[in-house]
FINU-843941 format. One line per 10 residues: number of its first residue (from 1); their letters; for each residue y, z, x of C-alpha. Coordinates in Angstrom, 3 decimals, padded with zeros to 6 digits. Each point is the difference from the previous one (the first is absolute). Example, Ala and Ser with C-alpha at 12.3 -4.5 7.8 and 13.67 -1.06 7.14 Angstrom:
1 = AS = -004.500/007.800/012.300 | 003.440/-000.660/001.370
***
This chain:
1 = XXXXXXXXXX = -018.026/-032.057/025.320 | -000.800/002.117/-002.315 | -000.165/003.872/-000.751 | -003.564/001.053/-000.746 | -001.606/002.782/-002.536 | -002.473/002.992/001.854 | -003.225/-002.180/-000.355 | 001.793/-002.757/002.502 | -000.070/-002.527/-002.891 | 003.077/-002.056/-000.425
11 = XXXXXXXXXX = 003.286/000.232/-001.796 | 002.536/-002.801/-001.305 | 001.768/-001.999/002.958 | -001.300/-001.662/003.067 | -001.253/001.393/003.599 | 002.348/-001.365/002.595 | -002.071/001.602/003.037 | 002.302/-000.053/003.191 | -001.987/-000.097/003.329 | -001.908/003.141/000.464
21 = XXXXXXXXXX = -000.123/001.307/003.817 | 000.146/003.296/001.324 | -001.529/002.477/002.590 | -002.107/002.904/001.723 | -002.899/001.527/001.958 | -001.423/002.958/000.658 | -001.174/001.080/003.679 | -003.621/-000.410/000.106 | 000.044/-001.851/-003.507 | 002.498/-002.394/002.001
31 = XXXXXXXXXX = -002.222/-000.924/002.302 | -002.824/-000.969/-002.807 | 002.602/-001.273/-002.112 | 001.440/-002.366/002.855 | -003.757/-001.349/001.045 | -000.656/-000.476/-003.923 | 002.886/-002.704/000.135 | -001.275/-001.539/003.106 | -003.369/-001.128/-001.696 | -000.439/-002.979/-002.131
41 = XXXXXXXXXX = -000.627/001.093/-003.098 | 003.787/000.809/-001.400 | 000.699/003.021/-002.174 | -000.947/-000.991/-003.417 | 002.842/002.144/-001.474 | 002.305/-001.613/002.054 | -001.292/-003.590/-000.509 | -000.065/000.731/-004.237 | 003.501/001.026/000.353 | 001.102/-003.095/001.658
51 = XXXXXXXXXX = -002.390/-002.376/-002.721 | 001.988/001.953/-002.696 | 003.306/-000.140/001.620 | -000.601/-003.916/000.035 | -000.772/-000.072/-003.358 | 002.639/001.677/-001.747 | 002.498/-001.527/002.289 | 002.464/-002.030/-002.214 | 003.141/-000.466/001.789 | 000.864/-002.390/002.740
61 = XXXXXXXXXX = -002.570/-002.428/-000.841 | 000.401/-004.037/000.280 | -000.515/000.639/-004.167 | 002.241/002.729/-000.055 | 002.749/-001.137/001.820 | 000.228/-003.297/-001.634 | 000.356/001.661/-002.952 | 002.588/002.107/001.125 | 001.776/-003.210/001.312 | -000.485/-001.588/-003.332
71 = XXXXXXXXXX = 002.420/003.277/-001.497 | 002.337/-000.113/002.751 | 000.367/-003.718/-000.106 | 000.866/-000.147/-003.089 | 002.990/003.381/000.289 | 001.559/-002.366/002.605 | 003.445/-001.198/-001.047 | -000.151/-002.607/002.732 | -003.286/-001.231/000.168 | -001.022/-001.925/003.469
81 = XXXXXXXXXX = -002.308/-002.058/001.336 | -003.052/001.372/000.943 | 000.525/-001.064/003.547 | 003.260/002.300/-000.349 | -001.853/002.904/-000.588 | -002.192/-000.499/003.077 | 002.690/000.036/002.562 | 001.800/002.991/-002.316 | -003.628/001.798/000.452 | 000.260/-000.674/003.851
91 = XXXXXXXXXX = 003.849/001.435/000.303 | -001.373/002.893/-002.112 | -002.821/000.977/002.275 | 001.886/-000.515/003.213 | 002.401/002.241/-001.664 | -002.439/002.441/-000.501 | 000.404/-000.192/-003.650 | -003.851/-000.217/-000.693 | 000.012/000.355/-003.909 | 002.736/-002.311/-000.133
101 = XXXXXXXXXX = -001.766/-002.590/002.301 | -003.092/000.758/-002.387 | 001.907/-000.733/-002.896 | 001.641/-003.319/000.928 | -003.144/-001.240/001.320 | -001.744/000.966/-003.190 | 002.227/-002.365/-001.629 | -001.120/-002.939/001.890 | -003.253/000.865/-000.605 | 000.593/-000.452/-003.995
111 = XXXXXXXXXX = 001.772/-003.058/000.648 | -002.666/-001.488/002.280 | -002.765/000.448/-002.771 | 002.713/-000.965/-002.774 | 000.386/-003.717/001.817 | -003.080/-000.078/001.470 | 001.038/-000.218/003.670 | -002.532/001.124/002.367 | 002.304/-000.063/002.914 | 002.633/001.911/-001.601
121 = XXXXXXXXXX = -002.521/002.133/-000.433 | -001.640/-000.035/003.000 | 003.852/001.584/001.670 | 000.396/002.454/-002.932 | -003.719/001.321/001.410 | 001.616/000.251/003.723 | 002.834/001.435/-000.750 | -002.180/002.848/-001.773 | -002.209/000.222/003.147 | 003.455/000.547/002.232
131 = XXXXXXXXXX = 001.799/002.990/-002.073 | -003.356/001.612/-000.530 | -000.937/-000.521/003.380 | 003.883/001.588/000.958 | -000.835/002.685/-002.979 | -003.236/001.215/001.763 | -002.682/-000.934/-003.071 | -001.893/-002.242/002.161 | -003.125/-000.406/-002.532 | 002.858/-001.624/-002.277
141 = XXXXXXXXXX = 001.805/-002.246/003.077 | -004.105/-001.267/001.195 | -000.503/-001.220/-003.995 | 003.092/-001.336/-000.384 | -000.047/-001.873/003.540 | -003.746/-000.872/-000.762 | 001.265/-001.601/-003.410 | 002.930/-002.175/001.777 | -002.574/-001.565/002.227 | -001.967/-001.260/-002.768
151 = XXXXXXXXXX = 002.782/-002.051/-001.492 | 000.402/-003.486/000.788 | 003.921/-000.614/001.413 | 002.065/-002.405/000.673 | 001.315/001.328/003.670 | -003.381/002.408/001.016 | 002.306/001.461/003.096 | 002.202/001.481/-002.768 | -002.979/001.618/-001.031 | -002.591/000.539/002.880
161 = XXXXXXXXXX = 001.517/000.937/002.383 | 001.703/003.195/-001.041 | -003.247/000.625/-002.771 | -002.325/000.584/002.976 | 002.592/001.990/001.841 | -000.042/001.714/-003.129 | -003.913/000.858/000.765 | 000.771/000.620/003.388 | 002.689/002.316/-000.266 | -002.290/001.862/-002.976
171 = XXXXXXXXXX = -002.930/000.108/002.628 | 002.019/001.400/002.818 | 001.470/002.792/-002.689 | -003.492/001.242/-000.080 | -000.949/000.176/003.297 | -002.090/-002.966/-000.039 | 001.663/-001.708/003.000 | -002.807/-002.957/000.556 | 000.310/-001.323/-003.719 | 003.851/-000.184/000.346
181 = XXXXXXXXXX = -000.347/-001.888/003.216 | -002.267/-002.439/-001.972 | 002.820/-000.563/-003.106 | 002.811/-000.038/002.561 | -001.622/-002.684/001.492 | -000.811/-001.853/-003.473 | 003.893/000.347/-000.523 | 001.238/-001.422/003.474 | -002.154/-002.696/-000.589 | 001.154/-000.803/-003.726
191 = XXXXXXXXXX = 003.824/001.366/000.679 | 003.471/-001.768/000.521 | 001.842/-000.821/002.785 | 002.530/003.139/-001.189 | -002.934/001.855/-000.842 | -002.074/-000.130/002.696 | 001.548/002.483/002.897 | -000.065/002.956/-002.709 | -003.473/-000.852/-000.396 | -000.741/-000.040/003.878
201 = XXXXXXXXXX = 001.772/003.555/000.041 | -002.141/001.609/-002.424 | -002.843/-001.402/001.549 | 001.172/001.023/003.562 | 000.547/003.252/-001.643 | -003.901/000.371/-001.472 | -001.099/-001.254/003.493 | 001.392/002.659/001.483 | -001.632/002.737/-002.490 | -003.370/-001.550/000.368
211 = XXXXXXXXXX = 000.175/000.261/003.888 | 000.228/-004.085/001.093 | 002.865/000.619/002.012 | -000.737/-003.072/001.590 | 000.981/-002.458/-002.736 | 002.385/002.256/-001.247 | 001.943/-000.505/003.595 | -000.738/-003.457/-000.296 | 001.623/-000.243/-003.367 | 003.144/001.939/000.496
221 = XXXXXXXXXX = 000.696/-001.777/003.393 | -000.097/-003.463/-002.005 | 002.209/001.323/-002.655 | 004.021/-000.089/000.659 | 002.375/002.223/-001.509 | 001.146/000.024/-003.937 | 003.008/-001.027/-000.576 | 000.599/002.693/-002.367 | 001.063/003.247/001.701 | -002.475/002.650/-001.865
231 = XXXXXXXXXX = -002.962/-002.341/000.342 | 000.861/-000.199/003.836 | 000.059/003.823/000.262 | -003.016/-000.060/-001.715 | -002.302/-002.288/002.299 | 001.638/002.493/002.746 | -001.751/002.921/-001.127 | -003.195/-002.198/-000.512 | 000.336/-000.716/003.684 | 000.825/003.111/001.624
241 = XXXXXXXXXX = -003.432/001.008/-002.884 | -002.330/-002.685/001.970 | 001.064/001.830/003.302 | -001.425/003.087/-001.162 | -003.021/-001.763/-001.555 | -000.565/-001.643/003.909 | 000.496/003.859/001.416 | 002.977/-000.639/001.683 | 002.054/002.731/-001.347 | 002.777/000.198/002.686
251 = XXXXXXXXXX = 000.343/-003.152/-000.712 | 000.602/000.338/-003.580 | 001.954/003.160/000.011 | 002.638/-001.958/002.104 | -000.178/-002.396/-002.754 | 000.671/002.283/-002.729 | 002.516/001.551/001.899 | 002.175/-002.901/000.478 | -000.411/-000.466/-003.509 | 001.530/003.624/-000.918
261 = XXXXXXXXXX = 003.250/-001.446/000.993 | -000.370/-003.231/-001.992 | 003.040/-000.979/-002.569 | -001.120/-001.086/-003.502 | 003.237/000.448/-001.995 | -000.978/002.441/-002.815 | -003.751/000.415/000.744 | 000.507/000.967/003.703 | -001.209/003.540/-000.973 | -002.879/-001.195/-001.824
271 = XXXXXXXXXX = -001.016/-002.191/002.964 | 000.674/002.883/002.499 | -001.793/002.193/-001.990 | -003.318/-002.287/000.766 | 000.945/-000.199/003.501 | 000.036/003.774/000.588 | -002.984/000.277/-001.564 | -001.457/-003.010/002.413 | 000.895/002.303/002.629 | -001.791/002.936/-001.174
281 = XXXXXXXXXX = -003.136/-001.893/-000.431 | 000.626/-001.488/003.700 | 000.471/003.258/001.177 | -003.531/001.576/-002.034 | -001.710/-003.183/001.855 | 001.493/001.681/003.749 | -001.399/003.173/-000.835 | 003.883/001.496/-000.284 | -000.081/001.725/-003.134 | 003.187/002.262/-000.037
291 = XXXXXXXXXX = 001.752/-003.702/000.851 | -001.765/-000.842/-002.935 | 001.243/002.669/-002.331 | 003.662/-000.167/001.303 | -000.205/-003.766/-001.302 | -001.156/000.270/-003.109 | 002.308/002.497/-000.525 | 002.824/-002.241/001.123 | -001.628/-002.851/-002.879 | -000.264/002.696/-002.874
301 = XXXXXXXXXX = 003.805/001.068/001.267 | 001.332/-003.392/-001.211 | -001.904/-000.448/-003.019 | 002.985/001.433/-002.026 | 001.854/-003.523/000.857 | -002.452/-002.193/-001.048 | 000.890/-001.839/-002.671 | -002.766/000.470/-003.281 | -001.150/-003.572/-001.169 | -002.764/-002.150/000.005
311 = XXXXXXXXXX = -000.056/-002.207/003.546 | -002.373/-002.887/-000.764 | 000.230/-001.486/003.088 | -002.628/003.018/001.155 | -002.478/-002.180/-002.347 | 001.242/-003.296/001.324 | -001.207/001.236/003.479 | -003.092/001.608/-001.038 | 001.693/003.522/001.031 | -000.267/002.329/-003.484
321 = XXXXXXXXXX = 001.881/002.239/001.854 | 000.081/003.611/-001.467 | 002.227/002.798/000.791 | -002.152/002.762/-000.879 | -002.383/-001.077/002.498 | 002.935/001.079/002.556 | 000.051/003.832/-001.394 | -003.429/-000.115/-000.177 | 000.121/-000.702/003.507 | 002.356/002.862/000.741
331 = XXXXXXXXXX = -002.048/002.040/-002.601 | -003.155/-000.411/002.019 | 001.521/000.351/003.472 | 002.000/003.016/-000.743 | -002.848/001.604/-001.704 | -002.286/-000.732/003.127 | 002.248/001.647/002.160 | 000.150/003.122/-002.139 | 003.996/-000.327/-001.184 | -000.957/001.025/-004.197
341 = XXXXXXXXXX = 003.514/000.464/-000.516 | 000.889/-003.546/001.187 | -002.882/-001.140/-001.152 | 000.553/000.899/-003.950 | 003.862/-000.672/000.354 | -000.963/-003.833/000.610 | -002.014/-000.408/-003.103 | 002.355/001.581/-002.088 | 002.638/-002.601/001.679 | -002.971/-002.675/-001.041
351 = XXXXXXXXXX = 000.004/000.663/-003.453 | 003.720/-000.121/-000.351 | -000.115/-003.515/001.829 | -002.723/-001.380/-002.337 | 002.340/000.625/-003.217 | 002.792/-001.914/001.871 | -002.393/-002.953/000.825 | -001.356/-000.129/-003.712 | 003.157/-000.128/-001.627 | 001.651/-002.183/002.157
361 = XXXXXXXXXX = 003.493/000.506/-000.969 | -000.891/-001.358/-003.508 | 000.463/003.353/-001.441 | 002.295/003.195/000.455 | -001.833/002.706/002.083 | 002.265/003.116/000.394 | 000.691/001.376/003.783 | -002.055/002.981/-000.884 | -003.458/-002.086/-001.098 | 000.234/-001.890/003.572
371 = XXXXXXXXXX = 001.020/003.551/002.205 | -002.916/002.008/001.407 | 000.309/003.740/000.874 | -001.169/001.423/003.491 | -002.797/002.524/000.078 | 002.238/003.254/000.105 | 001.858/-001.085/-002.790 | -003.081/000.119/-002.069 | -001.468/002.773/001.259 | 003.369/001.832/-001.094
381 = XXXXXXXXXX = -000.416/-001.421/-003.416 | -003.736/001.622/-000.309 | -001.160/002.741/-002.016 | -002.519/002.267/001.347 | -002.966/-001.199/-002.200 | 000.963/-003.682/000.724 | -001.757/-002.625/001.785 | 000.760/-003.192/001.094 | -003.372/-002.104/000.610 | 001.401/-003.773/001.010
391 = XXXXXXXXXX = -002.590/-002.406/001.369 | 000.641/-003.341/002.201 | -002.781/-002.309/-000.209 | -000.003/-001.948/003.287 | -002.640/-003.236/000.743 | -001.931/002.034/001.947 | 000.350/003.781/-001.409 | 001.006/001.729/-002.568 | 003.026/002.862/001.240 | 001.082/002.459/-002.295
401 = XXXXXXXXXX = 002.605/003.109/000.575 | 000.094/003.720/-002.128 | 003.750/001.323/000.192 | 000.587/003.123/-001.434 | 003.462/002.077/000.588 | -001.197/001.278/002.987 | -002.175/-003.067/002.030 | -001.405/-003.211/000.350 | -003.158/-000.552/000.530 | -001.493/-003.986/000.981
411 = XXXXXXXXXX = -003.794/-000.624/-000.728 | -001.679/-003.678/000.615 | -002.774/-000.997/-002.350 | -002.424/-002.759/001.531 | -000.094/-002.437/-002.540 | 001.480/-003.674/000.395 | 003.011/-000.917/-002.865 | -002.834/-002.714/-001.070 | -002.773/002.160/-000.032 | 002.336/002.873/-001.861
421 = XXXXXXXXXX = 000.816/-002.628/-002.935 | -003.630/-001.072/-000.708 | -001.509/003.622/000.307 | 002.556/001.316/-002.575 | -000.757/-003.393/-002.311 | -002.769/001.677/-000.350 | 000.854/003.130/-001.180 | 002.797/-001.214/-002.566 | -002.300/-002.506/-000.911 | -002.183/002.641/-001.075
431 = XXXXXXXXXX = 002.451/002.158/-001.804 | 001.690/-003.053/-002.040 | -003.532/-001.279/-001.566 | -001.057/003.882/-000.899 | -002.816/000.261/002.777 | -001.477/003.284/000.575 | -000.501/-000.992/003.635 | 003.703/000.732/-000.348 | 000.065/003.994/000.473 | -002.343/-000.365/003.484
441 = XXXXXXXXXX = 002.783/-002.655/001.762 | 002.614/002.528/-001.260 | -001.658/002.301/002.020 | -000.250/-002.287/002.655 | 003.231/-001.417/000.308 | 001.823/003.607/-000.262 | -001.998/001.142/002.966 | 001.250/-003.207/002.006 | 003.567/000.300/-000.651 | 000.760/003.166/-000.834
451 = XXXXXXXXXX = -002.846/002.212/001.104 | 001.212/000.127/003.971 | 003.569/000.843/-001.287 | -000.151/003.369/-000.504 | 001.685/000.761/-003.790 | -000.065/003.092/-001.248 | -000.986/000.021/-003.617 | 003.354/000.437/-002.140 | 002.425/-002.071/002.153 | 001.829/-002.512/-002.039
461 = XXXXXXXXXX = -000.685/-003.354/002.147 | 001.982/-002.998/-000.185 | -001.663/-002.997/000.978 | 001.611/-002.950/001.786 | -002.766/-002.297/000.033 | 000.038/-003.072/002.288 | -001.605/-003.947/-000.913 | -003.206/000.055/-001.730 | 000.583/004.287/-000.885 | 002.847/-001.043/-002.041
471 = XXXXXXXXXX = -003.152/-001.056/-003.056 | -001.660/003.065/001.134 | 000.382/003.383/-002.788 | -000.317/002.613/002.524 | 000.398/002.671/-002.838 | -003.952/-001.132/-000.476 | -001.136/000.256/003.301 | -002.757/003.316/000.266 | 000.214/002.515/002.392 | -002.403/003.217/000.876
481 = XXXXXXXXXX = -001.434/-001.360/-004.115 | 002.938/000.103/-001.389 | 002.706/-002.837/-000.688 | 003.034/000.120/001.849 | 002.169/000.330/-003.851 | -001.810/003.033/-000.207 | 001.248/002.194/002.620 | 003.460/-002.554/000.950 | 002.398/-001.490/-002.013 | 000.865/-003.085/001.414
491 = XXXXXXXXXX = 002.611/-002.482/000.038 | 000.418/-003.423/002.071 | 003.089/-001.812/001.268 | 000.871/-003.439/002.043 | 001.624/002.251/002.807 | 000.913/003.898/000.830 | 003.085/-001.145/000.338 | 000.574/-001.368/-003.651 | -002.052/002.946/-001.524 | 002.478/002.408/001.530
501 = XXXXXXXXXX = 002.832/-001.559/-001.563 | -001.668/-000.160/-002.937 | -000.388/003.237/-000.041 | 003.281/000.984/000.868 | 001.622/-002.890/-002.317 | -001.127/001.787/-003.777 | -001.510/003.617/000.229 | 000.550/000.798/-003.997 | 000.887/-001.811/-002.874 | 000.576/-000.326/-003.352
511 = XXXXXXXXXX = -002.909/-000.139/-002.322 | 000.870/-003.569/-001.940 | -002.774/-002.278/-000.246 | 000.810/-003.568/000.058 | -003.666/-001.963/-001.304 | -001.066/-003.621/-000.401 | -003.267/-000.509/-001.633 | -002.308/-003.020/-000.932 | 002.712/-002.938/000.509 | -000.885/-002.333/-002.560
521 = XXXXXXXXXX = -001.072/-003.428/001.422 | -002.784/-000.959/-001.590 | -003.187/000.792/-001.499 | -002.330/000.086/003.184 | 002.826/002.073/001.766 | 000.419/002.837/-002.679 | -000.713/002.995/001.488 | -000.297/002.786/-003.105 | -001.228/002.844/001.971 | 002.867/-000.176/002.436
531 = XXXXXXXXXX = 002.257/000.513/-003.809 | -002.015/003.241/-000.685 | 001.147/000.864/003.754 | 003.471/-000.056/-000.742 | 000.348/001.283/-003.391 | -002.042/003.014/001.438 | 002.192/000.617/003.142 | 003.574/-000.487/-001.726 | -001.280/003.634/-002.346 | 000.266/001.496/003.463
541 = XXXXXXXXXX = 003.592/-000.862/000.451 | 001.650/-000.052/-002.920 | 003.005/-001.654/001.991 | -001.742/-003.107/-000.092 | 000.712/-004.175/-000.366 | -002.837/-001.921/-001.077 | -000.536/-003.493/-000.151 | -003.478/-001.512/-001.430 | -001.167/-003.935/-000.728 | 002.743/-002.551/-000.167
551 = XXXXXXXXXX = 002.861/002.811/000.741 | -001.129/000.496/003.654 | 001.579/-002.823/001.737 | 000.722/-000.587/003.653 | 004.147/-000.081/-001.852 | -000.661/003.285/-001.189 | -001.207/001.301/003.052 | 002.829/-001.135/002.390 | 002.009/001.510/-002.838 | -001.489/003.547/000.523
561 = XXXXXXXXXX = -000.994/000.084/003.292 | 002.900/001.160/001.912 | -000.087/003.528/-002.874 | -003.393/000.507/-000.131 | -001.143/003.336/001.787 | -003.891/-000.608/-000.944 | -001.183/-003.194/-000.706 | -003.168/-000.839/-001.254 | -001.571/-003.431/-000.410 | -003.200/-000.922/-001.280
571 = XXXXXXXXXX = -000.513/-003.419/-000.014 | -001.684/-002.721/002.321 | 000.772/-000.624/003.941 | -001.021/-003.162/001.985 | 000.634/-000.209/003.661 | 000.698/-002.917/001.655 | -001.425/-000.481/003.330 | 001.960/-003.135/001.576 | 003.102/001.809/-000.376 | -000.014/003.903/-000.960
581 = XXXXXXXXXX = 003.726/-000.084/-001.405 | -001.106/-002.263/-003.141 | -002.768/002.572/-000.727 | 000.780/000.726/-003.749 | 000.291/002.380/-003.017 | -000.999/-001.747/-003.234 | 002.412/001.007/-002.533 | 000.264/-001.209/-003.873 | 001.537/-003.334/-000.531 | 002.981/-001.275/-000.265
591 = XXXXXXXXXX = 001.187/-003.495/-001.877 | -003.343/-001.105/-000.636 | -000.671/000.394/003.758 | -002.185/002.168/002.164 | 002.386/002.299/002.004 | -001.055/001.644/003.578 | 001.842/003.322/001.742 | -000.843/-001.536/003.731 | 000.179/001.795/002.933 | 003.054/-001.163/001.670
601 = XXXXXXXXXX = 002.204/000.409/-003.352 | -000.836/003.736/000.418 | 001.235/000.287/003.187 | 003.053/-001.264/-001.318 | -000.103/002.340/-002.861 | 002.567/003.537/000.273 | -002.889/002.511/-000.071 | 001.590/003.112/001.738 | 000.104/002.011/-002.869 | -004.000/-000.943/-000.728
611 = XXXXXXXXXX = -001.787/003.424/001.405 | -004.086/-001.747/-001.224 | -001.116/-002.932/-000.584 | -003.317/-000.254/-001.350 | -001.795/-003.060/-000.386 | -003.300/000.610/-002.616 | -000.763/-003.730/000.841 | -003.422/-001.525/001.478 | 000.151/000.005/003.733 | 004.309/000.350/000.242
621 = XXXXXXXXXX = -000.233/001.563/003.068 | -001.909/-002.944/002.047 | 001.542/-002.942/001.673 | -000.095/-001.809/003.273 | -000.376/001.773/003.349 | 002.909/000.055/002.568 | -002.229/-000.707/003.124 | 000.376/003.691/001.291 | 001.971/000.991/-002.885 | -000.738/000.791/-003.445
631 = XXXXXXXXXX = -000.372/-001.801/-003.114 | 002.881/-001.738/-001.311 | 001.629/-000.510/-003.407 | 000.119/002.906/-002.493 | 000.380/003.127/002.212 | 002.482/-001.557/002.424 | 001.652/-001.586/-002.741 | 000.560/003.342/-001.919 | 000.469/002.173/002.630 | 002.476/-002.153/001.784
641 = XXXXXXXXXX = 002.213/-000.513/-003.651 | 000.677/003.516/-000.245 | -003.217/001.989/-001.621 | -001.711/002.645/001.887 | -003.133/000.361/-001.165 | -002.462/-003.096/-001.570 | -003.373/001.011/-001.383 | -002.209/-003.447/-000.060 | -003.704/-001.169/000.269 | -002.570/-001.238/001.738
651 = XXXXXXXXXX = -001.983/-001.516/-002.368 | -000.610/-000.782/-003.615 | -000.066/003.490/-001.488 | -001.234/001.896/-002.925 | 001.745/000.283/-003.332 | -001.749/002.776/-000.641 | 000.135/002.250/003.336 | 003.957/-001.389/000.750 | 000.936/001.655/-003.731 | -001.344/003.275/001.452
661 = XXXXXXXXXX = 001.204/-000.456/003.564 | 003.775/-000.668/-000.919 | -000.024/002.215/-003.263 | -000.643/003.061/002.524 | 001.924/-001.536/003.022 | 003.022/-000.520/-002.571 | -000.385/003.432/-001.792 | -000.125/001.902/003.661 | 003.386/-001.727/000.851 | 001.425/001.189/-003.377
671 = XXXXXXXXXX = -001.341/003.483/001.165 | 002.128/-000.260/002.837 | -003.176/-000.321/002.834 | 001.211/-002.155/002.789 | -001.482/-003.621/-000.518 | -002.476/000.363/002.900 | -002.038/003.102/-001.720 | 000.778/-002.322/-003.702 | -001.936/-002.939/001.365 | -002.675/002.241/001.589
681 = XXXXXXXXXX = -000.395/001.708/-003.019 | -000.091/-003.222/-002.091 | -003.254/-001.795/002.068 | -001.539/003.689/-000.217 | -000.289/000.104/-003.700 | -001.317/-003.475/000.152 | -002.427/000.994/002.787 | -001.447/003.103/-002.195 | -001.168/-001.818/-002.674 | -003.570/-001.038/000.206
691 = XXXXXXXXXX = 000.503/-003.440/-001.388 | 002.608/-000.898/002.218 | -000.486/002.159/003.142 | -001.098/-003.361/002.251 | 003.130/-001.146/002.128 | 000.808/-003.112/-001.952 | 001.367/001.657/-002.352 | 002.297/002.706/001.384 | 000.705/-001.334/003.476 | 001.526/-003.333/-000.743
701 = XXXXXXXXXX = 003.653/000.964/-000.233 | 001.907/001.200/003.554 | 002.965/001.774/000.166 | 003.094/-001.627/002.572 | 002.641/001.546/001.009 | 002.035/003.316/-001.081 | -003.049/002.735/-000.418 | 002.727/002.659/-000.578 | 001.598/-001.435/-003.210 | 000.529/002.439/-002.508
711 = XXXXX = 000.939/-000.554/-003.633 | 002.406/002.753/-001.722 | 003.070/000.390/-002.202 | 002.322/001.588/002.442 | -000.171/-003.372/002.018
***
């Protein structure tokens, strides 16, 4: 990543661009844009962006992982063989420890290259293909699977079957079921007797999705019952899914209903949830809408009892289950029957569940962070000039709610989630690349997403994005010829339940600043602009603790984290798309080695005394999207650890613009202005400079969390 000058020239440091995906469309423009996306000629900006990302990506490539493996291997006190590291990688992947699995496979890669062992190289690539498939990084999973198949191996069945199955899984998750069937057939031809049943189950699911129910029925009827109870339960779900595909909803409902009473030990509630979801889908096929809603209610009702863990058996059987799809069906169904309150509350519940699923017991999460509030409680907490704008991106449409102290209004915007992603990708590209078209696109997106909502100028907006909308700078949209930030103070939140809790946590805090600037790593990571930025802020808060250069260490951060009301970090940050809990802030070297503060470590810090954390770092707000929820990484980590507010960036930032924005923001805070108004003032200060009026300069930072926070000596 890099911080940029206001001429878009590069500063020191490398750019590590994370995935750029967003959303949006306007009524008349929406139809035109969707039609354009249907044409053979791809959008030039989107193509250029993807090419640029491909050139700049320097993590998780074969070379980078091999180099990482050499470093990690040298640090191991107990050295294992390459094949032992492969076994370790498989076990870690099946436990859901994706980044740790990658690290184990990286050591095997290093040893394969050192010993020139093509068999080990093939197996290491196979294991990388599996873990990247599990983590949803489909392009990398496909590449590593193909690399595995290129190597000569001693026992082809150990590589050919699993690698081709990964290719089938990738195709299925992309919706290319014909391609999935071809790859599964190749996997079946090259599988061992032990592995073949898993391939057949995946093949059966792909055949069902492709419409070839005849061959799917033939395959399932020939299969026995797996010995492992979880695999047997998954196969029963497949049989019920086939009945639905065969247009036998009554028979499917009977089988799903039987599965609701099946005992599966500690995982009984998990399989019961999916069984009730199947009952709901059967009821919908039977035309029984209310019965379907009741069944989905029972499915959602058991979600709190479901253990949060990664279930590799679902991937082994080709089911790729995602709890968020159950929430999606419920949000859509309750919206369709006109129950806006129930739909909104289910949307909120889905967000807290996604947090638990992302953490999966690997770090402590406070009960507050995982709880939801009802609509009435939310409305009582809102002031007269505050409006919550919450979105939920469904596969076929975008659902929105506007909530004030006295009511809730629901809106449905006719844009599919995939189209939403592509459309706003185009907008974001025009902003990040400084294009003049950004202004026109902002007008169109504003009219599409916010225009129908009846917002009144001057209202404070708390926006709860969803899916691809988390990458969208709502402050840079335009309504009636003006940027949203010119008429509305804006804040965002992972969920409204979280926002209300955060607003109550730290209403007024002590004016004491703790700042970390330009941590010393090596020359290419130097950020001289961030050093000037921190010195400027320190002058606004005489009571301060400033850690620069070599003093800006992880050890020092952990030392002060529990007693820093205002925490400002001007440093590099990197989002980890394989496992968002391994997203990291790069702090100063210690003991001659690079040191990182990773998101899972932040979760363990006692930060209840920290009201505001500002990550003045490039793309610090980005991370992997948890399907149906939010960007997971720094945002959830800091808020769950106790901080009530976070300021983070969505793209590489300009040093000059950041100095003005942060100086104004903190200056307004020091005067006693609330955080949301202070953020608005900072963005407007940059916007009013003709040299920096493009949203690239003034719109990258989002205010997340407690929008009402104030600073004062009488705290």
